C-alpha atoms as one frame of an Amber mdcrd trajectory, in Angstrom:
protein
  91.165 102.680 114.136  94.587 102.307 112.563  96.367  99.085 113.413  99.456
  97.055 112.608  99.245  95.007 109.428  97.856  91.556 110.334 101.005  89.651
 109.300 103.506  92.084 110.786 104.780  91.782 114.386 104.168  94.959 116.336
 107.908  95.642 116.586 108.128  95.590 112.780 105.129  97.868 112.196 107.237
 100.169 110.025 107.913  97.509 107.394 104.326  97.682 106.097 103.080 100.988
 107.487 101.089 103.696 105.759 102.574 106.943 107.063 100.821 110.291 106.619
 102.925 113.434 106.319 101.607 116.396 108.290 102.858 119.846 107.312 101.470
 121.479 110.453 101.361 125.023 109.135  98.851 124.005 106.449  96.961 121.109
 108.037  94.299 122.634 110.307  94.081 125.905 112.244  92.789 125.300 115.760
  93.009 128.852 117.113  91.854 130.801 114.054  95.002 132.847 113.485  95.547
 131.650 109.908  98.344 129.196 110.714  97.895 125.484 111.255  98.777 124.233
 114.722  98.883 121.204 117.006  95.383 121.955 118.281  94.171 121.631 114.704
  95.927 118.297 114.276  94.531 116.962 117.551  91.019 117.893 116.437  91.518
 115.927 113.202  92.905 112.744 114.777  89.544 110.944 114.336  89.702 111.785
 110.614  93.208 110.332 110.382  92.161 107.208 112.279  89.192 106.755 109.937
  91.498 107.211 106.968  93.453 104.253 108.324  97.039 105.459 108.605  99.558
 103.804 110.919 101.747 106.805 111.704 102.068 110.560 111.281 105.299 112.145
 110.115 105.463 115.786 111.178 107.549 118.196 109.161 109.564 120.357 111.602
 107.356 121.845 114.297 110.215 123.428 116.245 111.024 127.053 117.044 111.921
 128.651 113.719 111.929 131.992 111.889 110.206 130.042 109.054 112.594 131.268
 106.386 112.474 127.764 104.905 109.135 126.498 106.138 110.497 125.331 109.485
 113.587 123.586 108.117 115.594 126.412 109.666 115.469 125.229 113.282 116.333
 127.647 116.080 115.668 125.244 118.984 114.785 121.536 118.781 113.484 121.444
 122.336 110.839 124.131 121.787 107.686 123.887 119.689 107.232 127.033 117.638
 104.642 129.233 119.410 102.657 129.460 116.164 102.038 125.708 116.506 101.743
 125.244 120.275 103.920 123.925 123.092 105.910 120.826 123.990 103.117 119.903
 126.412 100.635 119.987 123.522 102.984 117.877 121.417 103.123 115.313 124.216
  99.306 115.232 124.335  99.144 114.839 120.568 101.632 111.961 120.605  99.685
 110.191 123.357  96.236 110.813 121.840  97.365 109.571 118.450  98.891 106.457
 119.978  95.623 105.733 121.762  94.044 105.591 118.288  96.749 103.226 117.030
  98.721 105.973 115.277 102.432 106.450 115.944 104.400 109.699 115.596 107.540
 110.410 113.567 109.367 113.729 113.981 111.724 115.475 111.578 115.385 116.173
 112.356 117.499 118.458 110.143 121.156 117.572 110.839 122.821 119.487 108.012
 122.088 122.968 109.347 120.336 125.123 111.907 118.757 128.569 111.771 120.933
 131.650 111.911 118.859 132.450 115.025 120.097 129.306 116.804 121.999 130.135
 119.997 125.122 128.454 118.645 125.286 130.550 115.512 124.551 133.802 117.289
 127.380 133.012 119.683 129.668 132.193 116.753 128.989 135.540 115.120 129.680
 137.367 118.373 132.833 135.408 119.200 134.750 136.241 116.038 137.384 134.499
 113.903 139.343 131.628 115.421 136.928 131.138 118.322 135.715 127.740 119.586
 132.154 128.859 118.845 132.936 129.158 115.132 134.337 125.623 115.052 130.752
 124.314 115.310 130.157 125.673 111.787 132.225 126.112 108.625 133.752 129.599
 108.888 136.624 130.409 106.555 138.524 133.449 105.260 137.689 134.399 101.700
 139.853 134.175  98.641 141.167 137.076  96.637 143.463 139.902  97.687 141.032
 141.209 100.265 139.159 138.007 101.032 136.282 139.297  98.917 135.683 135.956
  97.144 133.977 132.901  98.690 136.298 130.209 100.098 135.256 127.805  97.347
 132.858 127.540  94.427 130.154 125.370  95.986 126.675 126.327  94.729 123.553
 126.691  96.827 121.141 123.774  96.655 118.342 126.327  96.263 119.833 127.980
  93.167 122.799 126.676  91.180 123.796 130.220  90.248 124.031 131.349  93.884
 126.979 130.754  96.185 126.763 128.510  99.233 128.757 131.100 101.200 127.853
 134.356 102.941 130.315 136.918 104.306 129.889 138.337 107.803 130.899 141.747
 109.137 134.385 140.695 110.295 135.256 139.434 106.813 134.947 135.662 107.292
 132.544 133.554 105.301 130.247 130.756 106.491 128.894 127.777 104.544 125.190
 127.223 103.911 124.231 124.649 101.300 120.689 126.034 101.421 119.589 129.563
 102.354 121.968 132.038 104.059 119.707 131.803 107.105 120.603 128.073 107.370
 124.291 127.786 108.348 125.751 124.293 107.947 126.996 122.517 111.057 130.470
 121.038 111.322 129.847 117.344 111.883 133.524 116.687 112.543 133.019 118.443
 115.901 132.055 116.104 118.788 129.696 118.684 120.319 127.553 118.639 117.169
 127.223 114.872 117.354 126.457 114.906 121.068 123.825 117.609 120.710 121.923
 115.687 118.075 121.969 112.479 120.080 120.607 114.458 123.026 117.855 115.886
 120.814 116.940 112.363 119.668 116.603 111.277 123.283 114.535 114.344 124.132
 111.823 113.354 121.639 112.111 109.597 122.098 111.490 110.139 125.811 108.248
 111.885 124.831 106.958 108.873 122.974 107.815 109.391 119.337 108.174 106.145
 117.396 110.585 107.328 114.748 112.647 110.089 113.193 112.790 111.292 109.609
 116.238 112.625 108.682 116.223 115.587 106.330 118.895 115.718 103.596 120.498
 112.678 105.202 123.362 112.421 102.702 124.614 116.004 103.144 125.878 116.725
 106.702 129.501 115.520 106.371 131.918 117.726 104.437 135.441 117.308 103.132
 137.450 119.173 105.826 139.601 120.776 103.130 136.474 122.331 101.564 137.931
 122.023  98.031 136.391 123.479  94.907 133.725 121.305  93.335 134.934 119.116
  90.480 132.274 117.208  88.527 132.760 113.482  88.973 135.280 113.748  91.817
 135.084 110.769  94.179 134.545 111.173  97.033 132.148 114.082  96.636 133.091
 117.036  98.881 129.672 117.321 100.545 127.389 114.513  99.356 127.267 110.892
 100.542 130.583 110.923 102.358 131.682 107.796 104.210 131.861 109.644 107.533
 128.063 109.733 107.613 127.757 106.024 108.288 129.538 106.258 111.627 127.157
 109.065 112.602 124.092 107.019 111.757 125.431 103.945 113.534 125.641 106.043
 116.678 122.110 107.279 116.112 120.870 103.735 115.549 122.207 102.707 118.942
 120.115 105.469 120.507 117.001 104.503 118.533 117.377 100.844 119.481 117.195
 101.749 123.160 113.662 103.023 122.556 112.509 100.664 119.814 112.303 103.620
 117.419 112.951 103.741 113.674 114.621 106.052 111.159 113.655 107.057 107.636
 116.268 108.972 105.681 115.816 111.466 102.880 118.560 110.110 100.624 118.755
 111.431  97.044 121.385 109.222  95.381 121.526 107.787  91.849 123.960 105.010
  92.875 121.869 102.116  94.201 124.820 100.444  95.917 125.716 103.635  97.768
 122.047 104.164  98.629 121.775 100.676 100.149 124.665 101.367 102.520 122.422
 103.669 104.537 120.040 100.755 105.086 122.466  98.268 106.574 121.110  96.592
 109.728 123.038  98.895 112.074 122.149 102.161 110.302 118.808 103.523 109.039
 115.696 101.359 108.934 114.276 102.852 105.738 114.895 105.626 103.219 112.604
 107.535 100.916 112.322 106.100  97.434 112.727 109.326  95.559 113.304 107.707
  92.153 109.743 106.371  92.235 108.410 109.787  93.257 110.068 111.489  90.293
 109.317 108.735  87.769 107.060 109.678  84.816 103.678 108.016  84.292 105.114
 105.410  81.952 104.669 101.655  82.425 108.172 100.597  81.448 109.881 103.239
  83.550 107.656 102.611  86.557 108.384  98.883  86.357 112.108  99.597  86.140
 111.855 101.893  89.162 110.036  99.212  91.161 112.491  96.493  90.160 115.553
  98.603  90.911 114.108  99.702  94.234 113.394  96.160  95.366 116.787  94.980
  94.127 118.729  97.648  95.994 116.857  96.960  99.229 117.124  93.160  99.074
 120.812  92.748 100.031 120.354  94.657 103.293 116.917  93.246 104.137 115.292
  96.666 104.347 111.729  97.288 103.173 111.147  99.678 100.300 109.183 102.883
 100.724 106.820 104.367  98.138 105.774 107.979  97.878 104.042 110.004  95.169
 104.352 113.483  96.644 105.649 115.464  99.605 105.986 119.054 100.830 108.709
 119.801  98.267 107.326 118.477  94.982 104.464 119.214  92.599 101.237 117.522
  93.686 100.470 114.237  91.946  97.196 115.276  90.286  98.888 118.232  88.637
 102.119 116.456  87.705 100.297 113.552  86.056  98.121 115.955  84.093 101.066
 117.533  82.287 102.989 116.612  79.157 106.031 115.905  81.325 104.747 113.651
  84.102 108.097 113.251  85.855 109.473 115.574  88.493 112.668 117.587  88.434
 113.309 120.748  90.430 115.197 122.174  87.465 112.165 122.045  85.157 109.613
 123.758  87.400 108.083 126.777  85.667 105.133 129.116  85.900 102.124 128.566
  83.660 102.689 124.910  82.782  99.505 123.575  81.081  97.715 120.905  83.094
  94.758 118.590  82.394  93.406 118.032  85.909  90.829 115.432  84.833  93.579
 113.339  83.270  95.864 113.919  86.230  93.152 112.842  88.654  92.514 109.563
  86.807  96.210 108.797  86.854  96.608 109.821  90.489  93.793 107.454  91.478
  95.486 104.599  89.621  98.878 105.538  91.074  97.433 105.412  94.589  96.415
 101.775  94.103  99.767 100.997  92.498 101.831 102.448  95.347  99.653 100.924
  98.067  99.957  97.468  96.491 103.767  97.441  96.361 105.897  95.694  99.016
 106.990  97.807 101.960 105.710 101.021 103.487 103.902 103.953 101.880 103.992
 107.686 102.622 100.952 109.839 101.862 101.361 113.601 101.857  98.483 115.529
 103.425  95.810 116.399 100.865  96.782 113.649  98.433  93.846 111.646  99.781
  91.646 114.587  98.723  93.104 114.732  95.217  94.315 118.298  95.709  96.018
 119.896  92.708  99.047 122.167  92.816  98.107 125.841  93.181 100.117 128.512
  91.420 100.385 130.972  94.297 100.153 134.628  93.171 103.514 136.358  92.951
 102.851 138.708  95.820 102.037 135.842  98.189 104.901 133.422  97.496 107.042
 132.763 100.579 109.346 129.915  99.532 113.055 130.887  99.367 113.552 128.674
  96.307 111.515 131.212  94.340 113.555 134.191  95.485 116.934 132.467  95.243
 116.125 131.580  91.611 115.591 135.229  90.761 111.857 134.630  90.438 111.961
 131.963  87.718 111.112 129.022  89.989 107.508 128.983  91.300 108.818 127.475
  94.523 107.172 124.868  96.710 104.274 126.836  98.176 101.841 125.403  95.636
 101.772 122.024  97.387 101.590 123.625 100.842  98.276 125.456 100.504  96.113
 125.038 103.654  93.761 122.058 103.446  90.007 122.297 102.772  87.943 120.586
 105.475  84.397 121.983 105.241  82.895 123.146 101.965  80.595 125.791 103.460
  82.866 127.141 106.205  85.142 130.192 106.012  88.424 129.400 104.291  87.072
 125.929 103.444  87.163 125.001 107.118  90.924 125.380 107.548  90.337 128.019
 110.226  87.463 130.174 111.304  88.780 133.719 111.664  91.969 134.860 109.942
  92.905 134.405 106.313  95.310 131.441 105.928  99.029 132.124 105.710  98.923
 131.051 102.052  95.896 131.829  99.871  93.532 129.070  98.789  92.213 128.761
  95.215  88.666 129.904  94.519  87.473 126.315  93.968  89.100 124.841  97.096
  85.742 124.066  98.738  84.973 121.548  95.994  87.782 119.374  97.414  86.645
 119.639 101.044  86.868 116.522 103.179  83.254 116.731 104.369  81.981 116.857
 100.790  84.172 113.933  99.760  83.134 111.886 102.787  79.595 111.839 101.429
  80.684 110.831  97.910  81.517 107.128  97.408  83.296 107.956  94.155  85.625
 110.573  95.675  89.390 110.368  96.051  88.947 110.268  99.832  86.606 107.281
  99.558  89.156 105.511  97.351  91.974 106.047  99.845  89.833 104.954 102.789
  88.828 101.783 100.981  92.373 101.031  99.858  93.844 101.516 103.321  91.117
  99.378 104.872  91.803  96.517 102.442  95.577  96.847 102.846  95.216  96.784
 106.628  92.906  93.778 106.792  94.127  91.436 104.043  97.356  89.549 104.779
  98.689  89.714 101.202  99.610  93.393 101.198 102.438  95.207 102.982 105.997
  93.933 103.097 106.717  90.695 101.254 107.379  89.229  97.808 106.151  90.567
  94.465 105.773  88.490  91.290 105.320  90.109  87.885 102.573  88.598  85.743
 102.368  88.495  81.929 100.715  91.639  80.581 100.443  93.612  77.325 102.782
  96.516  76.657 101.824  99.497  78.770 100.217  97.357  81.486 101.671  96.611
  84.925 100.410  93.398  86.495 101.830  91.762  89.594 100.839  89.296  92.284
 101.268  89.639  96.020 100.708  86.961  98.633  97.382  85.279  99.351  96.067
  85.535  95.785  96.107  89.334  95.558  96.822  90.926  92.180  97.243  94.549
  91.113  96.783  95.573  87.476  97.449  99.103  86.188  96.657  99.966  82.577
  98.756 102.826  81.211  98.215 101.785  77.575  95.845 103.524  75.159  93.786
 100.372  74.548  91.574  98.829  77.234  92.927  95.583  78.708  91.166  92.551
  80.089  92.064  91.778  83.716  93.282  88.274  84.576  90.727  85.704  85.685
  89.746  86.420  89.264  87.278  85.428  91.956  86.580  88.964  93.172  87.213
  92.597  92.348  88.383  94.224  95.563  88.821  97.812  94.410  89.083  99.846
  91.209  90.376 103.353  90.629  87.728 103.858  87.931  84.869 101.950  86.309
  85.523  99.228  83.710  84.181  99.596  80.196  81.053  97.797  78.935  83.067
  94.625  78.310  84.604  94.587  81.783  87.997  95.764  80.577  90.249  98.320
  82.255  90.326 101.644  80.405  93.556 103.593  80.107  94.845 105.050  83.404
  92.861 102.625  85.542  94.045 100.277  88.289  92.334  97.362  90.026  92.984
  95.095  92.976  91.828  91.540  92.393  91.701  88.271  94.281  92.471  85.310
  92.038
């Protein structure tokens, strides 16, 4: 059973938690219709408890046309029928909590679906109406209003506009897909609605909320053209956001709940502002996620992360992959081991054996660092990225790029549970909503459960050690002397993590016991390249 870290008070569980991201659509299909659902998740709760996670973060499970994988929300108070019902969600939250696993839900404040009742009313009401004030409607430029109100680009494709014209001639803002109109956060009704939505789910027992694109909702009311380097930015990291999140924090504190923000910012001082004691509890460490497999750069990422969190007393978070980025095994098996949306391309050569060795070592590295860790579903199985055939791609990033970007579907392929079952045990009847590779059964959870050398066995062992030994989780980190290309650091209670990224094998420091290794040592007891160990000294 999952449990709070032994040195962490129950109220501070989030400071050292291992949180598992569930993308419901691809997790497990309980009713056999080809789409993952809450029934499938409930059936796999024993698996998640055995894995040893402390919480589940659910990507949006709300009513949605699924234009952007559920991040186009039509109604926050309704579970999408493809997934189940609110009553089922309540059962899932309670059943998980009985196993020691908390629930975190996803809120998308920047935009809603174009099928949301507010936006449909805005379209019907016409220019100048109160309904349109909830969004960013503007007349166009040019003699006949035929040009967008400004030059802001879509976040899904830099060459596409962030504006769409409607039948009456006005334009509306959407930083993402046209089906995702941006809300006007200067309007008090928008703020009140989101606080009400927070209460709706907190009343149903959720322990936290993940905030999608947390640095984007506020906009410059003048909606000026974009000028590179202009400060403040017209739609990113605006100061108005902090008042919004202070109001949210007051709501969360009533319920003892926590926030984690998706905050992509290069400025560490600006990033830390979101983590002040009266704002968000944590934020995703996206610089670590995108960092190449390089010892010096990883160490810099760790040091900068800890330094930017220290002044506000917030714990760091560590994540290797999520529903938007190339899976770790594949990324680490490529010549370019970093991640950048702009460099994604079809047909990139990948050495999966190399990527798997590195992913195993990276798992021990991330789980040994101070703070909390997020594990994306299937990472514990060592799943690679799948290049989904052109005719089956659904992600709007692919289409908005004109077909050059493979999109994000490759990390969202339905999970393999049983090697000998139809569709690798994801569901029993209908073909999954995204196709699975021909070799998917070789990664199945039941097959890996019986293999002590599998990725699943490594994750289970690592989470068990992290949960039971007092030296891991939140707390201090001390770097130890090490050769070039080797990361070596001490945690509390005599625990040491060593990761060898150098070409030459390295001798581990003197120790009393070897707790866990990502791969076997060589004949002289040294760590080969791309190997990590946990030691007690």
